[in-house]
N, C-alpha and C positions, 0 to 999 in steps of 0.2 A: 142228624140233618140238622137243628137247630144250631148245633156246637160249629158245624161245619161250613153254615153261611156266615156265623159269625163273624169264625177267622176269615171268611172271603171278604167280607163287608171292613174288617178291621185293616185289610191293607187298604182301603180308600178311606181309613180314619174315619169311620162310622159302623158303629157294631149297633144294633137293635136287640136285644135282651129279653126274650118273651118267656114269662113265667108259666112253671108246670103246677104240676099237683095242686089244680082249681084254683090259683092266685091269680090277681088281675093283673094285666100284662104292664110291664116296666121296661120304658125306653130308655135305654141308657149312650148317649151319642159318644164316641170316644173322643179324647182330642191326640192331633198325631203323633204318633209313637216316638221316642227319644233313642236317640241312634249314640251308644255309646261301648265300649270294649266288653264290661259285663252284663250290658242291657239283657241277651237273650237269655244266657245262661240264671241272670236274678228272676227273670219272667215265667220260668219253667213252672207250669202250672202246678198245683198241689191240693190235694184233698184237704176239705175244711175237719178240723177236731176241735173236741170237745176239750178245753182244758180241765175245766173245775165249774160247776155250777153253771151260772149263767154266761160264760165266759168263754170264747171261742175264736181260733184261728181262722182267717178267710183270706190272707194271702196268698204269695206264690210261694216258690221253692226257696229263693234267694231273699226274701223283701218281706218282712210280717207287716199284716194289719188284724186290727183284734177288733171282734165285735161282743159286746156286752148289750145283753137282751133284758127288758122288761115290758109285762103286758100294754104298757102306753106308749111305748118308746123304744129305742136302742140308740148306744152309743159305738160310733165307730173310732178305732186310734190309727190313724195313718193311712193312706192310698198309694201308698208305690209308685210306680212307674207310671206315666200317662196310658201305656199299653195294658198295663194291670189291672183298669178299673173294670172292664168287661171278665176279667176274671176272678175278681172281688163280688160283683155282681154275680156273679155265677155261683161262687161258693156261698155265696148269704143265702140264695135258694134252694140250693141245695139241702141248706141245713132248715128248710120251711119257713124260714123269713125272707121280708121285705125291704128290699134296699128303701123303698118308698116311707118306710117306718121309721127310717133313721134321722132323729132329731137333734143330733150332734155329732160333729166331727170335730175330735181332737187330734193335735199333730205334733211332732218329736219336735223336727229341727228342717229347719226352710231348705233341703237340697231334693236335687229332681227325684232320688230314687225312693223317697221317703212320702213326699207331697205331691208327685207329678201327677199321681189320679185323683188329688182331690177334688180339683175343679169339676169333671166330672161327674162325681159322685155326689157335691155338692148340687150339680143340677139335676139330676136324677131324684135326689132326697126332697130337695128344699130344708136341709138342716142347714144349723147355722156350723158356722167354724171357729173354733177357739185356738188360740198360741199366744206366747209370749210374745212382751213387745217388739222383738229384735226377730223375731220367726215372723209375725203377724206381719211385717215390714218387707220381707223378704217374699212372704205370700201372694200379698199384693202389687208386689213390686213385679213379681214372677221369676226371680232371678236371687241368687245368693248375695247377702249384706256386703257393703264394703269392708268391713272387720272381719268378714269371715275366713280362716286359714286358707281355706280353698278358691278365693274370688280371683286368685291370679290365673288359674287356667281359663279367665275371662267369660262375663256376663252370658253371650250366647251358648260355651261351653256349659253353665252352669243352670241354663235357662229351665224353666218349666212354666205348663199353664195358669198363671196368673189367676188369684180366687179372691172373688167380692166378699165387702161384711164381712168382716173377719173381727171376731171378738174378741179385743186385748184382753188377757186375764193376768192375775198376780203370783207370785211366789207364794205356796199355802192354801190356794184359793181351790173353792169346791165347788164342783159343777155337779148338776144335778138333770136328771131323765128319770121321771117315775120313781121307782125305789133307788134306781142306782146312785150314789155319790161317790166321783172318783177327783183325786185331789193332785193338785200341781207341783211338782218339784221345780223349780227352775235349777237344773243342773251347766249352768255354760264350761265351755272346753272344748269340744269338738265343734261347735257354733256359739256363738254370743249367744243363742236364744236358747241351745238345748232344754229340751225338758222331759222329766222321769214322770210316768203316770201311776198313781196307785190307788186298789179298789179291796174292796172284800166282795170273792165272791161265795155264796152259802148249798150246801147240798143237804136239806133237812136241818139238825144244829150243828153242822160240821163246816165251820166257814175257814177259808184260805185268804190268808195276802197275797194279792196278785201285783206284781212290780211288773212295768212296760218302761224297760230300762234303757234311755237315749243312748247314743255311741258316745264312747268315753276316750275313743281312738284319737290321737295325737297327728291325723293327717291333713298333709298342707301342700299347695303349691309350690313349686321351684321356687328358689328365695326364699318362702315365708319362715322369720324363725321366731318360735316359742319365748324363745330366752331372751330377746330383745325387748320382752316387755313382764317385766319380774310379776306384775300387778296379775296380767294374765294367767302367769304360770300360776300363783299362790290361788285364784280363782278355780282354776281347773284343778287342783290338789284339792280344796275343799270340796268342789263337787263328787270328787270319787269318794271320799272318808264319807259325804251324805249317803249315797249310793249303797257304802258298804254296812251303815245304820242301820235302814230301813227295815221295819218287819217284812219279812220275804221269805213265803212259802214256794211259792212258784214266780220265777223270773223269766218274761220273756224278753228276748233282744231285738232287737230293730232286724240284723239280720239274724233268722234262725239258726244258720249252722254255727254262730260264734257263742249262743245259750247252753249247747252241748253238753253236757256234765256239770255243769257251773250253777252256782248259787249267786245271789247279788255280792256276796262277798268276795268270792273267790273270783268273779266277773270285775270286779273294782280292782282286786290286787291284782289282776293282769293288768287291767290297765294303767296303773300305777306303774309299774315294772316299764310299759312300755313308752307311758311319758319320760322318765329318768333316763332309761334308754335314748329316745329324741334329744333330749339335753344334752347327754354326755356327748354324742354326737355332734350337734351344734358346736359346743365350747371345743372341738376337735375342728371345726372347719368344714365338717363334712356336706 
């Protein structure tokens, strides 16, 4: 009954999520849903799953959100679409945790399908939000940056709820909550501020390197040419190389279907092939 009521309220852009299992109530006010061609498909509900140790997936069928837990607070990576926030909140609670215990929200890149729900999740948790310099500008503006390959679709088409009080992080910076340590690897290409995150999760004496791999696809608005900026292309190639070289026992992709059967290295190699194919097509004038 609670889930049905939430779905009805979401149509009015407001969903109140009531915690169960003896937890205190946590209200999450959702922002207006984003309307896009793939949004309904991306936002299909998905049951949360344990990845390894204290790492869990809490996102939707087509968009990742990852929870890393500790006794003194949690880290959430990404918030998917604006309309995904209640589903993420529900998944967190289904695992027996509380959204209000999130202390830090980390972000991949400033597109509405990955950070659209961050503002609502920040309001519900009071967590600080951290991002690369470019992604921080996008978060605070509520749209893609002017040098984003997809800005040609328009600021409104790229819009998402803006986020306040964003902490700007540096490449290689380590962020901590309790005994969790997560490292930022700024990997520009898909966007100028794209960031891949790494950490270790353990079960007893067995630990695994977890990689939350940012998108490496050369997707752009009509008229944009990666080949027009050789320096940008070289930076993109270095980002792909960097992803391939990371210690990587488990890779989580921003779009879960893209990770099926892939390691960091094979994911990177596929991205390299797509980039070179894109450049060849641009050279032919397509």
